[in-house]
N, C-alpha and C positions, 0 to 999 in steps of 0.2 A: 263693435266694428273697429276698424283701424284708426288710430290717430296719425295724422300726417302733418309734417311741417313743411311750409313753403317759404324758401328764402327768396325774397324779391317782392315787389309791390306793383309791377307793371301789368300790361295787358295779359301776358301769359300766366302770371301769378293769379290774376283774377279768374281767367278761364279755367285753370286747373282747380282752383278753389271751388268754383261753382259746380264743377263736375264731381269733385270729392264730396261736397255737401249733398249733392243729388244722390250719391251712393250711401248716404247716412254716415259718412266718416266725419270726425271732428277735425278741425283745421286750425293750425297755428301759423300765422303770418309773421315773418321776421323781415323787416325792411330797414334800409339805411335812412330813407326819408320818412321821418316820423309822421308828418302830416298825411302823406300818401298812404302810409300803412294804416293810420287811424281811419281815413276815409274808406279804404278798402274793407276793413273789418266792419265798419258801420254798414256799408253796402251789403256785405254778405249776411249779416245778422246772426241769428241763433246758430250755435255750433262753431263759430269762428272767434278766435282771440288773436291779439297781436303783441308784438314786442320789438325791441330795437335790435340792431345788429350786435351780435355777441351775446344775446340772451340765451339762456339754457334751452337746448333743443328738446322738445317733449315727444315728438313723433318718432315712431319706429321707421317710418319711410320719410325721407327728406328729399324734396324736389328743389333742385338748383334752377330756379326760374330767373336766371341772370345770364348776361353774355358770357362767352367762353372764358375770357381773361378774368372776369370777376369770379367765375366758378372755381378757377385755380386758386385765387386768393382766399375764397371762402373756406375751402377744405384745409388750407394752410392755417387760417385763423382758428378754426374749430379743432383741428388736430385730433387728438385722441377722444374728444367728445363725440366723434362720429364713429368710434369703434363699435362694431356690432350692428350698426344701422344700415339700412338700404338707402343708398344715395342714387338718385335719379337725375342724370344730366339730360337736359332738354335742348341744349344749345346747338346752334348751327354756325360753325366758324367761317362764315361767308364775309368777304370783304364788302362792307356795306357802302363803300365809296364808289365801287365799280360794278359790283354783283357779277364779277367775271372770274373770281378765283377764291380758293379756300385759304385760310390763314394758317393751316397746319401742313407740314410736309407730306409728300406722298408716302404711303406705307404706314400711316398712323391716323389718329382721329382726335377730335377735341376731348372726347370722354377718356380715351387712353392717356392723354396728357394729364387730365384731371386726376385720373387714378394714380398716376405716378406721384402726385403731391398729397394724396389722401392717406389717412391711417391705413396700414396694411390689413387691419381687421374690419375695415368698412367693406360693404358689398356694393360694388359699382354696377349700375345698370344704365343703358341708353334707352330712352323711350320718350314719346310725345314730341320729338323734334320734327316729325313729319306733319304735325297738327298745327295749323295756324290758329291764332287766338279767336277770331270771330266764329268759325265753325266749331271749334272746340267748346266754347262757352255754350253754344246751342246744342252740342252733342251729336249733331247729324249734319249731313250735307246732301242735297238732292233727295231728301227723305230717307237716307240710309245712315246707320250709325257709323261714326268714324272708326277707322282702323288705327290701332296703336301698335306699331312695330317695336319689338322689345329685343335687345341683345344684351348678353351678359355672361360671365363665366360662372356665376353662382346660380344653380338651378332653383334653389330655394328662394333666392331674391327675386328671380324672374316670376316665380309662382305668386309671390306676394304682390308684385306690381300688376301682374295679370289680373289678380283677384280684385284689386281696387278699381282697375280700369273697367272690368266687366260689371261690377256693382254700380258703376257710374254711367252705365248705358252705352259703353264703347265696346269695340271688338278687339281684344288683345291678340297679337300674332307673334309668337316666339320665332325669331329669325336666326337664332344660333348664338355663338360666342360673342364676346365683346368686340372682337375685330370686325364683325359685320357692321358695326357702327360706321365704318369707313364708307360703305355703300349708302347707308341711311343719310349720312351727312352730305355726300356727294350729290345724291339725287335732289336734295333740297337746294343746292346751288342752281339747278335747272328750274325747279318749281318757283323759287323766289324770284328768279330773273323773269319768268313768264308773267308774274304779277305786274311788272313794270313795262312789259313790251307794248308798244303802240299798236302792234298788229293783233293784240288780244284784248279787245274792248270789253269783253265780258268777264275778265279776271280782275278782282278787286280785293285781294287778300282774303277771299272767301272760298277758296278751293281746298281740296284735300286729296291725298293719295288713297286709293281704294283698290283692293284686290277682289275681282269678281270671278265667279266660277264660269 
């Protein structure tokens, strides 16, 4: 099975790791906070290993489970070490102080900004940004498997991300080229805002986007 590397040690890193292990993939966690990284690896158990920021990346698929700005810094730090690897950006560039705007200009996206800083030989994909941590760790919401919307300019890279998502019990949906991430990120501005709305008492960061026939 595929070996994946997850950069980050927060809630989304944990949720992605749980799903990857459920799909029988091995997981490498690389985190800036050594204690949080060790605690996460201990929680995950067999199939998981950890390391510090800057450690050698072992996975062929690398999840950036960090905020947008940290994602840009991460690809700069690793540089050519990411060449040939599939880089999955999961970030949502939402202004968390107001939840009323995106932090990237119109006509671009967080993942496109990250791609500009990454090795030209890395294969950049947007995926998992529409999945909130709680339902992602569970793998389902309202009894249905989560949808994972995937955009990217490399068909081979999208196939690899689709495969690990499907093996993990999720439903991958290819939405087209990398620029479709603009819509994926924009819709999450609305979804994340709804979690905080006083008019939506039943939303508690446990929702998910789902396409139904």
